[in-house]
PDB file of N, CA, C and O in Angstrom:
ATOM      1  N   LYS A   1     124.756 104.654  97.466  1.00  0.00           N
ATOM      2  CA  LYS A   1     123.493 103.958  97.672  1.00  0.00           C
ATOM      3  C   LYS A   1     122.644 104.768  98.658  1.00  0.00           C
ATOM      4  O   LYS A   1     123.116 105.151  99.728  1.00  0.00           O
ATOM      5  N   ASP A   2     121.398 105.021  98.287  1.00  0.00           N
ATOM      6  CA  ASP A   2     120.478 105.804  99.119  1.00  0.00           C
ATOM      7  C   ASP A   2     119.790 104.877 100.123  1.00  0.00           C
ATOM      8  O   ASP A   2     118.883 104.129  99.756  1.00  0.00           O
ATOM      9  N   THR A   3     120.213 104.921 101.375  1.00  0.00           N
ATOM     10  CA  THR A   3     119.635 104.033 102.388  1.00  0.00           C
ATOM     11  C   THR A   3     118.276 104.508 102.871  1.00  0.00           C
ATOM     12  O   THR A   3     117.553 103.750 103.519  1.00  0.00           O
ATOM     13  N   GLU A   4     117.913 105.750 102.568  1.00  0.00           N
ATOM     14  CA  GLU A   4     116.615 106.288 102.979  1.00  0.00           C
ATOM     15  C   GLU A   4     115.500 105.921 102.006  1.00  0.00           C
ATOM     16  O   GLU A   4     114.318 105.998 102.340  1.00  0.00           O
ATOM     17  N   ARG A   5     115.886 105.528 100.819  1.00  0.00           N
ATOM     18  CA  ARG A   5     114.904 105.205  99.789  1.00  0.00           C
ATOM     19  C   ARG A   5     114.179 103.911 100.139  1.00  0.00           C
ATOM     20  O   ARG A   5     114.808 102.925 100.523  1.00  0.00           O
ATOM     21  N   LYS A   6     112.864 103.915 100.006  1.00  0.00           N
ATOM     22  CA  LYS A   6     112.085 102.694 100.255  1.00  0.00           C
ATOM     23  C   LYS A   6     112.139 101.814  99.018  1.00  0.00           C
ATOM     24  O   LYS A   6     112.201 102.302  97.890  1.00  0.00           O
ATOM     25  N   ARG A   7     112.115 100.539  99.245  1.00  0.00           N
ATOM     26  CA  ARG A   7     112.237  99.564  98.182  1.00  0.00           C
ATOM     27  C   ARG A   7     110.883  99.198  97.595  1.00  0.00           C
ATOM     28  O   ARG A   7     109.833  99.460  98.182  1.00  0.00           O
ATOM     29  N   SER A   8     110.937  98.588  96.427  1.00  0.00           N
ATOM     30  CA  SER A   8     109.759  98.036  95.766  1.00  0.00           C
ATOM     31  C   SER A   8     110.022  96.558  95.508  1.00  0.00           C
ATOM     32  O   SER A   8     111.159  96.095  95.597  1.00  0.00           O
ATOM     33  N   HIS A   9     108.963  95.826  95.189  1.00  0.00           N
ATOM     34  CA  HIS A   9     109.136  94.413  94.888  1.00  0.00           C
ATOM     35  C   HIS A   9     108.157  93.997  93.800  1.00  0.00           C
ATOM     36  O   HIS A   9     107.018  94.464  93.758  1.00  0.00           O
ATOM     37  N   PHE A  10     108.615  93.116  92.925  1.00  0.00           N
ATOM     38  CA  PHE A  10     107.782  92.547  91.869  1.00  0.00           C
ATOM     39  C   PHE A  10     107.579  91.070  92.172  1.00  0.00           C
ATOM     40  O   PHE A  10     108.535  90.294  92.201  1.00  0.00           O
ATOM     41  N   PHE A  11     106.333  90.691  92.397  1.00  0.00           N
ATOM     42  CA  PHE A  11     106.001  89.278  92.559  1.00  0.00           C
ATOM     43  C   PHE A  11     105.641  88.695  91.201  1.00  0.00           C
ATOM     44  O   PHE A  11     105.351  89.437  90.263  1.00  0.00           O
ATOM     45  N   ASN A  12     105.657  87.371  91.090  1.00  0.00           N
ATOM     46  CA  ASN A  12     105.172  86.734  89.867  1.00  0.00           C
ATOM     47  C   ASN A  12     103.660  86.523  89.973  1.00  0.00           C
ATOM     48  O   ASN A  12     103.054  86.836  90.998  1.00  0.00           O
ATOM     49  N   SER A  13     103.073  86.002  88.934  1.00  0.00           N
ATOM     50  CA  SER A  13     101.612  85.871  88.884  1.00  0.00           C
ATOM     51  C   SER A  13     101.071  84.852  89.892  1.00  0.00           C
ATOM     52  O   SER A  13      99.883  84.883  90.213  1.00  0.00           O
ATOM     53  N   PHE A  14     101.897  83.976  90.382  1.00  0.00           N
ATOM     54  CA  PHE A  14     101.432  82.990  91.359  1.00  0.00           C
ATOM     55  C   PHE A  14     101.108  83.648  92.704  1.00  0.00           C
ATOM     56  O   PHE A  14     100.319  83.111  93.482  1.00  0.00           O
ATOM     57  N   PHE A  15     101.707  84.796  92.977  1.00  0.00           N
ATOM     58  CA  PHE A  15     101.418  85.512  94.219  1.00  0.00           C
ATOM     59  C   PHE A  15      99.940  85.904  94.269  1.00  0.00           C
ATOM     60  O   PHE A  15      99.260  85.637  95.260  1.00  0.00           O
ATOM     61  N   ALA A  16      99.445  86.535  93.208  1.00  0.00           N
ATOM     62  CA  ALA A  16      98.038  86.953  93.176  1.00  0.00           C
ATOM     63  C   ALA A  16      97.112  85.734  93.199  1.00  0.00           C
ATOM     64  O   ALA A  16      96.073  85.744  93.860  1.00  0.00           O
ATOM     65  N   GLN A  17      97.496  84.704  92.479  1.00  0.00           N
ATOM     66  CA  GLN A  17      96.687  83.480  92.450  1.00  0.00           C
ATOM     67  C   GLN A  17      96.541  82.905  93.854  1.00  0.00           C
ATOM     68  O   GLN A  17      95.462  82.449  94.230  1.00  0.00           O
ATOM     69  N   ALA A  18      97.625  82.925  94.629  1.00  0.00           N
ATOM     70  CA  ALA A  18      97.579  82.407  96.001  1.00  0.00           C
ATOM     71  C   ALA A  18      96.863  83.387  96.929  1.00  0.00           C
ATOM     72  O   ALA A  18      96.068  82.973  97.774  1.00  0.00           O
ATOM     73  N   MET A  19      97.141  84.686  96.778  1.00  0.00           N
ATOM     74  CA  MET A  19      96.558  85.684  97.678  1.00  0.00           C
ATOM     75  C   MET A  19      95.037  85.713  97.577  1.00  0.00           C
ATOM     76  O   MET A  19      94.344  85.910  98.575  1.00  0.00           O
ATOM     77  N   PHE A  20      94.525  85.517  96.366  1.00  0.00           N
ATOM     78  CA  PHE A  20      93.070  85.541  96.171  1.00  0.00           C
ATOM     79  C   PHE A  20      92.466  84.140  96.126  1.00  0.00           C
ATOM     80  O   PHE A  20      91.304  83.971  95.755  1.00  0.00           O
ATOM     81  N   ASP A  21      93.247  83.150  96.500  1.00  0.00           N
ATOM     82  CA  ASP A  21      92.760  81.780  96.636  1.00  0.00           C
ATOM     83  C   ASP A  21      92.037  81.306  95.373  1.00  0.00           C
ATOM     84  O   ASP A  21      90.987  80.669  95.456  1.00  0.00           O
ATOM     85  N   LEU A  22      92.597  81.617  94.218  1.00  0.00           N
ATOM     86  CA  LEU A  22      91.918  81.324  92.953  1.00  0.00           C
ATOM     87  C   LEU A  22      91.822  79.836  92.628  1.00  0.00           C
ATOM     88  O   LEU A  22      91.022  79.440  91.780  1.00  0.00           O
ATOM     89  N   LYS A  23      92.616  79.019  93.284  1.00  0.00           N
ATOM     90  CA  LYS A  23      92.567  77.574  93.042  1.00  0.00           C
ATOM     91  C   LYS A  23      91.672  76.845  94.045  1.00  0.00           C
ATOM     92  O   LYS A  23      91.582  75.617  94.007  1.00  0.00           O
ATOM     93  N   ASN A  24      91.013  77.575  94.934  1.00  0.00           N
ATOM     94  CA  ASN A  24      90.163  76.952  95.950  1.00  0.00           C
ATOM     95  C   ASN A  24      88.917  76.362  95.285  1.00  0.00           C
ATOM     96  O   ASN A  24      88.278  77.016  94.461  1.00  0.00           O
ATOM     97  N   ASP A  25      88.578  75.131  95.646  1.00  0.00           N
ATOM     98  CA  ASP A  25      87.398  74.471  95.082  1.00  0.00           C
ATOM     99  C   ASP A  25      86.094  74.984  95.691  1.00  0.00           C
ATOM    100  O   ASP A  25      85.024  74.796  95.112  1.00  0.00           O
ATOM    101  N   ASP A  26      86.177  75.625  96.849  1.00  0.00           N
ATOM    102  CA  ASP A  26      85.002  76.173  97.528  1.00  0.00           C
ATOM    103  C   ASP A  26      84.674  77.544  96.925  1.00  0.00           C
ATOM    104  O   ASP A  26      85.430  78.498  97.106  1.00  0.00           O
ATOM    105  N   ASP A  27      83.551  77.640  96.211  1.00  0.00           N
ATOM    106  CA  ASP A  27      83.184  78.894  95.540  1.00  0.00           C
ATOM    107  C   ASP A  27      82.991  80.065  96.497  1.00  0.00           C
ATOM    108  O   ASP A  27      83.124  81.221  96.094  1.00  0.00           O
ATOM    109  N   ASP A  28      82.679  79.779  97.754  1.00  0.00           N
ATOM    110  CA  ASP A  28      82.534  80.855  98.742  1.00  0.00           C
ATOM    111  C   ASP A  28      83.881  81.462  99.125  1.00  0.00           C
ATOM    112  O   ASP A  28      83.939  82.614  99.554  1.00  0.00           O
ATOM    113  N   LEU A  29      84.947  80.711  98.976  1.00  0.00           N
ATOM    114  CA  LEU A  29      86.286  81.179  99.336  1.00  0.00           C
ATOM    115  C   LEU A  29      87.113  81.597  98.132  1.00  0.00           C
ATOM    116  O   LEU A  29      88.018  82.423  98.252  1.00  0.00           O
ATOM    117  N   LYS A  30      86.807  81.034  96.984  1.00  0.00           N
ATOM    118  CA  LYS A  30      87.554  81.328  95.766  1.00  0.00           C
ATOM    119  C   LYS A  30      87.426  82.813  95.419  1.00  0.00           C
ATOM    120  O   LYS A  30      86.324  83.361  95.386  1.00  0.00           O
ATOM    121  N   GLY A  31      88.565  83.450  95.162  1.00  0.00           N
ATOM    122  CA  GLY A  31      88.571  84.864  94.810  1.00  0.00           C
ATOM    123  C   GLY A  31      88.617  85.793  96.005  1.00  0.00           C
ATOM    124  O   GLY A  31      88.640  87.012  95.838  1.00  0.00           O
ATOM    125  N   LYS A  32      88.630  85.243  97.201  1.00  0.00           N
ATOM    126  CA  LYS A  32      88.676  86.053  98.423  1.00  0.00           C
ATOM    127  C   LYS A  32      90.125  86.190  98.892  1.00  0.00           C
ATOM    128  O   LYS A  32      90.927  85.266  98.757  1.00  0.00           O
ATOM    129  N   TYR A  33      90.436  87.347  99.438  1.00  0.00           N
ATOM    130  CA  TYR A  33      91.756  87.621  99.983  1.00  0.00           C
ATOM    131  C   TYR A  33      92.085  86.627 101.086  1.00  0.00           C
ATOM    132  O   TYR A  33      91.291  86.422 102.005  1.00  0.00           O
ATOM    133  N   ASN A  34      93.270  86.004 100.991  1.00  0.00           N
ATOM    134  CA  ASN A  34      93.694  85.040 101.992  1.00  0.00           C
ATOM    135  C   ASN A  34      95.184  85.249 102.284  1.00  0.00           C
ATOM    136  O   ASN A  34      96.042  84.670 101.617  1.00  0.00           O
ATOM    137  N   TYR A  35      95.478  86.074 103.275  1.00  0.00           N
ATOM    138  CA  TYR A  35      96.863  86.404 103.624  1.00  0.00           C
ATOM    139  C   TYR A  35      97.653  85.173 104.032  1.00  0.00           C
ATOM    140  O   TYR A  35      98.854  85.102 103.772  1.00  0.00           O
ATOM    141  N   ASN A  36      97.013  84.211 104.659  1.00  0.00           N
ATOM    142  CA  ASN A  36      97.733  83.008 105.093  1.00  0.00           C
ATOM    143  C   ASN A  36      98.407  82.294 103.929  1.00  0.00           C
ATOM    144  O   ASN A  36      99.448  81.662 104.105  1.00  0.00           O
ATOM    145  N   ASN A  37      97.815  82.391 102.741  1.00  0.00           N
ATOM    146  CA  ASN A  37      98.406  81.741 101.568  1.00  0.00           C
ATOM    147  C   ASN A  37      99.709  82.393 101.114  1.00  0.00           C
ATOM    148  O   ASN A  37     100.524  81.746 100.456  1.00  0.00           O
ATOM    149  N   VAL A  38      99.913  83.652 101.453  1.00  0.00           N
ATOM    150  CA  VAL A  38     101.116  84.375 100.986  1.00  0.00           C
ATOM    151  C   VAL A  38     101.980  84.900 102.128  1.00  0.00           C
ATOM    152  O   VAL A  38     102.930  85.647 101.894  1.00  0.00           O
ATOM    153  N   ARG A  39     101.665  84.522 103.335  1.00  0.00           N
ATOM    154  CA  ARG A  39     102.424  85.015 104.496  1.00  0.00           C
ATOM    155  C   ARG A  39     103.923  84.773 104.329  1.00  0.00           C
ATOM    156  O   ARG A  39     104.720  85.681 104.561  1.00  0.00           O
ATOM    157  N   ALA A  40     104.312  83.578 103.935  1.00  0.00           N
ATOM    158  CA  ALA A  40     105.732  83.267 103.771  1.00  0.00           C
ATOM    159  C   ALA A  40     106.359  84.095 102.649  1.00  0.00           C
ATOM    160  O   ALA A  40     107.521  84.492 102.745  1.00  0.00           O
ATOM    161  N   TRP A  41     105.599  84.355 101.597  1.00  0.00           N
ATOM    162  CA  TRP A  41     106.115  85.157 100.486  1.00  0.00           C
ATOM    163  C   TRP A  41     106.413  86.584 100.940  1.00  0.00           C
ATOM    164  O   TRP A  41     107.401  87.190 100.525  1.00  0.00           O
ATOM    165  N   SER A  42     105.548  87.101 101.790  1.00  0.00           N
ATOM    166  CA  SER A  42     105.678  88.504 102.189  1.00  0.00           C
ATOM    167  C   SER A  42     106.927  88.756 103.027  1.00  0.00           C
ATOM    168  O   SER A  42     107.345  89.904 103.179  1.00  0.00           O
ATOM    169  N   LYS A  43     107.523  87.713 103.567  1.00  0.00           N
ATOM    170  CA  LYS A  43     108.745  87.862 104.361  1.00  0.00           C
ATOM    171  C   LYS A  43     110.004  87.755 103.508  1.00  0.00           C
ATOM    172  O   LYS A  43     111.104  88.010 104.000  1.00  0.00           O
ATOM    173  N   LYS A  44     109.859  87.378 102.229  1.00  0.00           N
ATOM    174  CA  LYS A  44     111.007  87.200 101.352  1.00  0.00           C
ATOM    175  C   LYS A  44     111.297  88.443 100.504  1.00  0.00           C
ATOM    176  O   LYS A  44     112.100  88.391  99.572  1.00  0.00           O
ATOM    177  N   VAL A  45     110.652  89.539 100.828  1.00  0.00           N
ATOM    178  CA  VAL A  45     110.874  90.793 100.099  1.00  0.00           C
ATOM    179  C   VAL A  45     112.071  91.517 100.693  1.00  0.00           C
ATOM    180  O   VAL A  45     112.518  91.171 101.786  1.00  0.00           O
ATOM    181  N   PRO A  46     112.603  92.524  99.987  1.00  0.00           N
ATOM    182  CA  PRO A  46     113.718  93.285 100.548  1.00  0.00           C
ATOM    183  C   PRO A  46     113.355  93.851 101.923  1.00  0.00           C
ATOM    184  O   PRO A  46     112.306  94.477 102.082  1.00  0.00           O
ATOM    185  N   GLY A  47     114.200  93.637 102.886  1.00  0.00           N
ATOM    186  CA  GLY A  47     113.934  94.106 104.242  1.00  0.00           C
ATOM    187  C   GLY A  47     113.114  93.139 105.069  1.00  0.00           C
ATOM    188  O   GLY A  47     112.992  93.320 106.281  1.00  0.00           O
ATOM    189  N   GLY A  48     112.543  92.105 104.441  1.00  0.00           N
ATOM    190  CA  GLY A  48     111.821  91.073 105.170  1.00  0.00           C
ATOM    191  C   GLY A  48     110.425  91.428 105.644  1.00  0.00           C
ATOM    192  O   GLY A  48     109.808  90.655 106.377  1.00  0.00           O
ATOM    193  N   ASN A  49     109.913  92.590 105.240  1.00  0.00           N
ATOM    194  CA  ASN A  49     108.571  92.995 105.683  1.00  0.00           C
ATOM    195  C   ASN A  49     107.862  93.704 104.537  1.00  0.00           C
ATOM    196  O   ASN A  49     108.227  94.823 104.175  1.00  0.00           O
ATOM    197  N   ILE A  50     106.860  93.061 103.973  1.00  0.00           N
ATOM    198  CA  ILE A  50     106.152  93.627 102.819  1.00  0.00           C
ATOM    199  C   ILE A  50     105.510  94.975 103.143  1.00  0.00           C
ATOM    200  O   ILE A  50     105.352  95.812 102.254  1.00  0.00           O
ATOM    201  N   PHE A  51     105.146  95.192 104.382  1.00  0.00           N
ATOM    202  CA  PHE A  51     104.450  96.420 104.752  1.00  0.00           C
ATOM    203  C   PHE A  51     105.383  97.622 104.879  1.00  0.00           C
ATOM    204  O   PHE A  51     104.922  98.750 105.052  1.00  0.00           O
ATOM    205  N   LYS A  52     106.691  97.386 104.794  1.00  0.00           N
ATOM    206  CA  LYS A  52     107.654  98.492 104.836  1.00  0.00           C
ATOM    207  C   LYS A  52     108.120  98.902 103.438  1.00  0.00           C
ATOM    208  O   LYS A  52     108.956  99.794 103.296  1.00  0.00           O
ATOM    209  N   LEU A  53     107.582  98.255 102.417  1.00  0.00           N
ATOM    210  CA  LEU A  53     107.925  98.621 101.042  1.00  0.00           C
ATOM    211  C   LEU A  53     107.102  99.829 100.604  1.00  0.00           C
ATOM    212  O   LEU A  53     106.084 100.163 101.210  1.00  0.00           O
ATOM    213  N   LYS A  54     107.569 100.475  99.537  1.00  0.00           N
ATOM    214  CA  LYS A  54     106.805 101.591  98.982  1.00  0.00           C
ATOM    215  C   LYS A  54     105.768 101.083  97.980  1.00  0.00           C
ATOM    216  O   LYS A  54     104.601 101.470  98.031  1.00  0.00           O
ATOM    217  N   TYR A  55     106.207 100.211  97.067  1.00  0.00           N
ATOM    218  CA  TYR A  55     105.310  99.663  96.042  1.00  0.00           C
ATOM    219  C   TYR A  55     105.478  98.153  95.959  1.00  0.00           C
ATOM    220  O   TYR A  55     106.569  97.624  96.175  1.00  0.00           O
ATOM    221  N   VAL A  56     104.391  97.469  95.646  1.00  0.00           N
ATOM    222  CA  VAL A  56     104.432  96.045  95.333  1.00  0.00           C
ATOM    223  C   VAL A  56     103.680  95.874  94.018  1.00  0.00           C
ATOM    224  O   VAL A  56     102.538  96.314  93.882  1.00  0.00           O
ATOM    225  N   PHE A  57     104.332  95.231  93.049  1.00  0.00           N
ATOM    226  CA  PHE A  57     103.744  95.020  91.726  1.00  0.00           C
ATOM    227  C   PHE A  57     103.462  93.539  91.520  1.00  0.00           C
ATOM    228  O   PHE A  57     104.194  92.675  92.002  1.00  0.00           O
ATOM    229  N   CYS A  58     102.390  93.265  90.796  1.00  0.00           N
ATOM    230  CA  CYS A  58     102.037  91.875  90.544  1.00  0.00           C
ATOM    231  C   CYS A  58     101.238  91.756  89.252  1.00  0.00           C
ATOM    232  O   CYS A  58     100.238  92.453  89.085  1.00  0.00           O
ATOM    233  N   PRO A  59     101.660  90.884  88.331  1.00  0.00           N
ATOM    234  CA  PRO A  59     100.841  90.603  87.143  1.00  0.00           C
ATOM    235  C   PRO A  59      99.761  89.592  87.506  1.00  0.00           C
ATOM    236  O   PRO A  59      99.949  88.751  88.385  1.00  0.00           O
ATOM    237  N   ILE A  60      98.628  89.686  86.817  1.00  0.00           N
ATOM    238  CA  ILE A  60      97.533  88.732  87.010  1.00  0.00           C
ATOM    239  C   ILE A  60      97.081  88.251  85.640  1.00  0.00           C
ATOM    240  O   ILE A  60      96.839  89.050  84.735  1.00  0.00           O
ATOM    241  N   ASN A  61      96.972  86.938  85.500  1.00  0.00           N
ATOM    242  CA  ASN A  61      96.484  86.366  84.251  1.00  0.00           C
ATOM    243  C   ASN A  61      94.983  86.132  84.387  1.00  0.00           C
ATOM    244  O   ASN A  61      94.529  85.451  85.306  1.00  0.00           O
ATOM    245  N   ILE A  62      94.225  86.705  83.460  1.00  0.00           N
ATOM    246  CA  ILE A  62      92.770  86.572  83.477  1.00  0.00           C
ATOM    247  C   ILE A  62      92.359  85.464  82.505  1.00  0.00           C
ATOM    248  O   ILE A  62      92.484  85.608  81.289  1.00  0.00           O
ATOM    249  N   ASP A  63      91.875  84.377  83.055  1.00  0.00           N
ATOM    250  CA  ASP A  63      91.339  83.247  82.273  1.00  0.00           C
ATOM    251  C   ASP A  63      92.290  82.744  81.186  1.00  0.00           C
ATOM    252  O   ASP A  63      91.843  82.278  80.138  1.00  0.00           O
ATOM    253  N   ASN A  64      93.579  82.836  81.428  1.00  0.00           N
ATOM    254  CA  ASN A  64      94.613  82.370  80.481  1.00  0.00           C
ATOM    255  C   ASN A  64      94.551  83.042  79.111  1.00  0.00           C
ATOM    256  O   ASN A  64      95.046  82.496  78.125  1.00  0.00           O
ATOM    257  N   ILE A  65      93.932  84.243  79.052  1.00  0.00           N
ATOM    258  CA  ILE A  65      93.868  84.937  77.754  1.00  0.00           C
ATOM    259  C   ILE A  65      94.309  86.397  77.813  1.00  0.00           C
ATOM    260  O   ILE A  65      94.515  87.020  76.772  1.00  0.00           O
ATOM    261  N   HIS A  66      94.455  86.949  79.012  1.00  0.00           N
ATOM    262  CA  HIS A  66      94.749  88.380  79.111  1.00  0.00           C
ATOM    263  C   HIS A  66      95.527  88.664  80.393  1.00  0.00           C
ATOM    264  O   HIS A  66      95.256  88.080  81.442  1.00  0.00           O
ATOM    265  N   TRP A  67      96.486  89.561  80.289  1.00  0.00           N
ATOM    266  CA  TRP A  67      97.287  89.957  81.451  1.00  0.00           C
ATOM    267  C   TRP A  67      96.927  91.362  81.891  1.00  0.00           C
ATOM    268  O   TRP A  67      96.705  92.250  81.068  1.00  0.00           O
ATOM    269  N   VAL A  68      96.872  91.550  83.201  1.00  0.00           N
ATOM    270  CA  VAL A  68      96.668  92.871  83.797  1.00  0.00           C
ATOM    271  C   VAL A  68      97.762  93.063  84.851  1.00  0.00           C
ATOM    272  O   VAL A  68      98.475  92.124  85.206  1.00  0.00           O
ATOM    273  N   GLY A  69      97.874  94.284  85.334  1.00  0.00           N
ATOM    274  CA  GLY A  69      98.865  94.576  86.359  1.00  0.00           C
ATOM    275  C   GLY A  69      98.217  95.205  87.574  1.00  0.00           C
ATOM    276  O   GLY A  69      97.219  95.919  87.466  1.00  0.00           O
ATOM    277  N   VAL A  70      98.791  94.934  88.721  1.00  0.00           N
ATOM    278  CA  VAL A  70      98.335  95.536  89.965  1.00  0.00           C
ATOM    279  C   VAL A  70      99.536  96.191  90.624  1.00  0.00           C
ATOM    280  O   VAL A  70     100.626  95.622  90.684  1.00  0.00           O
ATOM    281  N   CYS A  71      99.308  97.396  91.116  1.00  0.00           N
ATOM    282  CA  CYS A  71     100.322  98.083  91.908  1.00  0.00           C
ATOM    283  C   CYS A  71      99.719  98.392  93.267  1.00  0.00           C
ATOM    284  O   CYS A  71      98.672  99.031  93.366  1.00  0.00           O
ATOM    285  N   MET A  72     100.388  97.932  94.307  1.00  0.00           N
ATOM    286  CA  MET A  72      99.944  98.202  95.669  1.00  0.00           C
ATOM    287  C   MET A  72     100.826  99.312  96.239  1.00  0.00           C
ATOM    288  O   MET A  72     102.039  99.151  96.377  1.00  0.00           O
ATOM    289  N   PHE A  73     100.201 100.428  96.566  1.00  0.00           N
ATOM    290  CA  PHE A  73     100.903 101.553  97.169  1.00  0.00           C
ATOM    291  C   PHE A  73     100.824 101.342  98.676  1.00  0.00           C
ATOM    292  O   PHE A  73      99.820 101.677  99.305  1.00  0.00           O
ATOM    293  N   MET A  74     101.875 100.793  99.244  1.00  0.00           N
ATOM    294  CA  MET A  74     101.825 100.309 100.626  1.00  0.00           C
ATOM    295  C   MET A  74     101.641 101.435 101.647  1.00  0.00           C
ATOM    296  O   MET A  74     100.924 101.256 102.631  1.00  0.00           O
ATOM    297  N   GLU A  75     102.273 102.586 101.431  1.00  0.00           N
ATOM    298  CA  GLU A  75     102.151 103.685 102.394  1.00  0.00           C
ATOM    299  C   GLU A  75     100.752 104.285 102.391  1.00  0.00           C
ATOM    300  O   GLU A  75     100.222 104.638 103.444  1.00  0.00           O
ATOM    301  N   GLN A  76     100.155 104.398 101.212  1.00  0.00           N
ATOM    302  CA  GLN A  76      98.816 104.986 101.089  1.00  0.00           C
ATOM    303  C   GLN A  76      97.712 103.959 101.272  1.00  0.00           C
ATOM    304  O   GLN A  76      96.539 104.314 101.390  1.00  0.00           O
ATOM    305  N   LYS A  77      98.089 102.682 101.296  1.00  0.00           N
ATOM    306  CA  LYS A  77      97.115 101.582 101.398  1.00  0.00           C
ATOM    307  C   LYS A  77      96.100 101.639 100.255  1.00  0.00           C
ATOM    308  O   LYS A  77      94.889 101.550 100.457  1.00  0.00           O
ATOM    309  N   ILE A  78      96.645 101.791  99.048  1.00  0.00           N
ATOM    310  CA  ILE A  78      95.836 101.883  97.824  1.00  0.00           C
ATOM    311  C   ILE A  78      96.307 100.791  96.863  1.00  0.00           C
ATOM    312  O   ILE A  78      97.502 100.521  96.750  1.00  0.00           O
ATOM    313  N   ILE A  79      95.357 100.176  96.181  1.00  0.00           N
ATOM    314  CA  ILE A  79      95.675  99.207  95.130  1.00  0.00           C
ATOM    315  C   ILE A  79      95.121  99.747  93.817  1.00  0.00           C
ATOM    316  O   ILE A  79      93.942 100.088  93.722  1.00  0.00           O
ATOM    317  N   GLU A  80      95.986  99.821  92.808  1.00  0.00           N
ATOM    318  CA  GLU A  80      95.532 100.244  91.483  1.00  0.00           C
ATOM    319  C   GLU A  80      95.626  99.062  90.536  1.00  0.00           C
ATOM    320  O   GLU A  80      96.567  98.269  90.583  1.00  0.00           O
ATOM    321  N   TYR A  81      94.629  98.969  89.679  1.00  0.00           N
ATOM    322  CA  TYR A  81      94.479  97.864  88.732  1.00  0.00           C
ATOM    323  C   TYR A  81      94.641  98.443  87.331  1.00  0.00           C
ATOM    324  O   TYR A  81      93.939  99.384  86.963  1.00  0.00           O
ATOM    325  N   PHE A  82      95.562  97.887  86.549  1.00  0.00           N
ATOM    326  CA  PHE A  82      95.847  98.396  85.210  1.00  0.00           C
ATOM    327  C   PHE A  82      95.472  97.338  84.173  1.00  0.00           C
ATOM    328  O   PHE A  82      96.009  96.231  84.162  1.00  0.00           O
ATOM    329  N   ASP A  83      94.534  97.716  83.302  1.00  0.00           N
ATOM    330  CA  ASP A  83      94.022  96.777  82.306  1.00  0.00           C
ATOM    331  C   ASP A  83      93.872  97.503  80.977  1.00  0.00           C
ATOM    332  O   ASP A  83      93.111  98.466  80.877  1.00  0.00           O
ATOM    333  N   SER A  84      94.588  97.050  79.962  1.00  0.00           N
ATOM    334  CA  SER A  84      94.519  97.685  78.644  1.00  0.00           C
ATOM    335  C   SER A  84      93.146  97.509  77.992  1.00  0.00           C
ATOM    336  O   SER A  84      92.827  98.208  77.030  1.00  0.00           O
ATOM    337  N   LEU A  85      92.332  96.585  78.505  1.00  0.00           N
ATOM    338  CA  LEU A  85      90.982  96.376  77.975  1.00  0.00           C
ATOM    339  C   LEU A  85      89.924  97.058  78.842  1.00  0.00           C
ATOM    340  O   LEU A  85      88.729  96.813  78.683  1.00  0.00           O
ATOM    341  N   SER A  86      90.366  97.899  79.742  1.00  0.00           N
ATOM    342  CA  SER A  86      89.484  98.715  80.598  1.00  0.00           C
ATOM    343  C   SER A  86      88.614  97.895  81.549  1.00  0.00           C
ATOM    344  O   SER A  86      87.515  98.322  81.905  1.00  0.00           O
ATOM    345  N   GLY A  87      89.088  96.737  81.956  1.00  0.00           N
ATOM    346  CA  GLY A  87      88.357  95.966  82.957  1.00  0.00           C
ATOM    347  C   GLY A  87      88.421  96.666  84.308  1.00  0.00           C
ATOM    348  O   GLY A  87      89.349  97.429  84.575  1.00  0.00           O
ATOM    349  N   SER A  88      87.448  96.410  85.145  1.00  0.00           N
ATOM    350  CA  SER A  88      87.381  97.094  86.440  1.00  0.00           C
ATOM    351  C   SER A  88      88.256  96.439  87.505  1.00  0.00           C
ATOM    352  O   SER A  88      88.710  97.105  88.435  1.00  0.00           O
ATOM    353  N   GLY A  89      88.489  95.144  87.370  1.00  0.00           N
ATOM    354  CA  GLY A  89      89.271  94.428  88.369  1.00  0.00           C
ATOM    355  C   GLY A  89      88.560  94.281  89.703  1.00  0.00           C
ATOM    356  O   GLY A  89      89.199  94.036  90.726  1.00  0.00           O
ATOM    357  N   SER A  90      87.238  94.430  89.698  1.00  0.00           N
ATOM    358  CA  SER A  90      86.495  94.449  90.959  1.00  0.00           C
ATOM    359  C   SER A  90      86.697  93.200  91.802  1.00  0.00           C
ATOM    360  O   SER A  90      86.710  93.288  93.030  1.00  0.00           O
ATOM    361  N   ARG A  91      86.858  92.031  91.170  1.00  0.00           N
ATOM    362  CA  ARG A  91      87.018  90.813  91.983  1.00  0.00           C
ATOM    363  C   ARG A  91      88.352  90.811  92.716  1.00  0.00           C
ATOM    364  O   ARG A  91      88.488  90.148  93.744  1.00  0.00           O
ATOM    365  N   TYR A  92      89.341  91.545  92.201  1.00  0.00           N
ATOM    366  CA  TYR A  92      90.634  91.629  92.878  1.00  0.00           C
ATOM    367  C   TYR A  92      90.684  92.805  93.844  1.00  0.00           C
ATOM    368  O   TYR A  92      91.339  92.719  94.882  1.00  0.00           O
ATOM    369  N   LEU A  93      90.020  93.877  93.527  1.00  0.00           N
ATOM    370  CA  LEU A  93      90.074  95.050  94.379  1.00  0.00           C
ATOM    371  C   LEU A  93      89.190  94.916  95.610  1.00  0.00           C
ATOM    372  O   LEU A  93      89.449  95.543  96.637  1.00  0.00           O
ATOM    373  N   LYS A  94      88.141  94.094  95.509  1.00  0.00           N
ATOM    374  CA  LYS A  94      87.294  93.858  96.685  1.00  0.00           C
ATOM    375  C   LYS A  94      87.933  92.822  97.596  1.00  0.00           C
ATOM    376  O   LYS A  94      87.795  92.890  98.817  1.00  0.00           O
ATOM    377  N   GLY A  95      88.642  91.850  96.993  1.00  0.00           N
ATOM    378  CA  GLY A  95      89.343  90.813  97.754  1.00  0.00           C
ATOM    379  C   GLY A  95      88.391  90.065  98.614  1.00  0.00           C
ATOM    380  O   GLY A  95      88.794  89.150  99.331  1.00  0.00           O
TER     381      GLY A  95
END
């Protein structure tokens, strides 16, 4: 077992829904990054600290008709959005 290797984690789609506050009734807050909503989740990753991971993956369901993927490169502090329909993902990347 390689103890030097950094771990990755795959969250389910509810992680993104909570992180971006997509269920918030306040339109000013809906779609905005809200770490408090996922703070407890971030401690349940391997090693107990999401910021010490190499990659974090998360699927996102768009309007219950299309799935996209997000990969967070934790060391580089980069988020990439993968969409087979070439969507920009701007509402998720701006947070």
